[in-house]
N, C-alpha and C positions, 0 to 999 in steps of 0.2 A: 504494500500500500504506500503510495507516494503523496500523502496529504500532509499539509503543514499544520502546525499548532501555534496559536497565538492566544494564550490564556494568562490572565493576571489575577491573583488573589491577594488582597491586602487587608490587614486589620490595623486600624490606627484611629486617630482622633481628627474630627472635622476641624479644619483650620479657620474657616470663615463661614458665616451663614450662607446657605445656597442662594444663588441668584437665578431666577427663571426669566427666560425671554421666549419669544415666539418667532418661528420662521415666517417668511412672507406667506406661506401657505397655511399658517395657523398652528403648526405643530409645536408643542412645548419642548424646550430644551433647558435643562438646569445644569449649572456648573458650580463646583466648589472644590476645595482642596482637602486632602487628607495627609496627615503627617504620621510617619512611622519612625520609631527610634530603636536603635540597637546599642548594647553596651558590651564592652569587653575589657579585660585587663591586659596591659602590655607586659612584656617580658620583665620589666622592672617593677611590676606590681601596680602601676598607675592605672586608675580607672578612666576609661574613655567612653563617651557617648556620641553617637552620630544620628542626626535626624534627616530623613529623606522626605521630600514633599512631592505629592502626586496631584496633578490636575485631573479632576474627574468630570466627565460629561455624561449626562443621562438624557434619554429621549422619551417622549410620549407619556404614558401613565406613570412610569417609574420616575420621570422628571417631576411630575406633579406631586408624587408621594414624598420624594426627597425634599422638595421645597416646603411641604407641609410639616414634616416630622423631624427633619434634621436641624441641629443648631450647633454653633461653634462649641468645640470642646467635647462633644458627644463621641463615644467610641462606636465605631462602625466597621462592618465587614463589607468589602466591595469585591465583586467578581466581574470580570469583563475581558477586554482585549486592548492591547496597545495600539495606538494610532499616531502617526506623525503627519502633521499638516505643514504645508509651506505656502507662504503668501508674500506679496510685495505691497508695501504701504504706498500712500499717495506721493511720498517723497522718493519712491523707488528703492527703499531699503528692504532687503529680503529678510524674512523672519521664518523661524521654525518653532513648532510647539509639539511636544510629546505629551499625550494625554491617555487616560484610561477611559474607554467607552464602556460604561457599566451596563451589564445585563442583569445583575442581581445586587440587592442591597439588603443588609440585615443590621438592625440596631442591636448592639450588644453592650455588655458592661453591667455594672451594678444596677439592680432593679430600682433602687432609690434614685440613681442618676437618670435612668430612663423615665421615671415618673416625673422628674423635673423638666424633661424635654418634650414629653408627648402628652396629649390630652388623656383624660382618664379612660377613654375608650380602649378597646383591645388594639394591640399593635398590628399593623398590616403584615400580611404574608406576601412577599414579592415573588412573582413567578418570572422565570426567564422569558424574554421577549425577543422576537425577531428584530434585529437592529439594522436591517438592510434598507428598509424604506425610509427615504428622506435624509439619509446620513450626510449627503453632500450639501445639505442646506445648513450654513453656519450664519447665525444672526449677529455674530460679533467679529 
């Protein structure tokens, strides 16, 4: 079998409140960041910590749910695929962005933390979605 695999799974904390926009065709897209940290001890016993930031993009129903339920600081599981975008701005400067296009999201962490971030109603269950429709529409 000669198929490729592009799958990303991260657990981290939401870095900023999600921002939702709409494409010209009316499809919702929500963006936010997630930070993951790792720690290790060097050979001399010194403790080191490194934080990696991920740009997250969600589409459709998942975009609406992320906007409604996620807030800065909340722990979250994101599953999706890596995507690299290239564009040129009005001044002719070329830009590149690497982002995770999410297909699943799960709020995790301490129940008390989740209660502070979500309404008293039951937490939503997020089903994987087909992310091919409308992906080329970027409202930003």
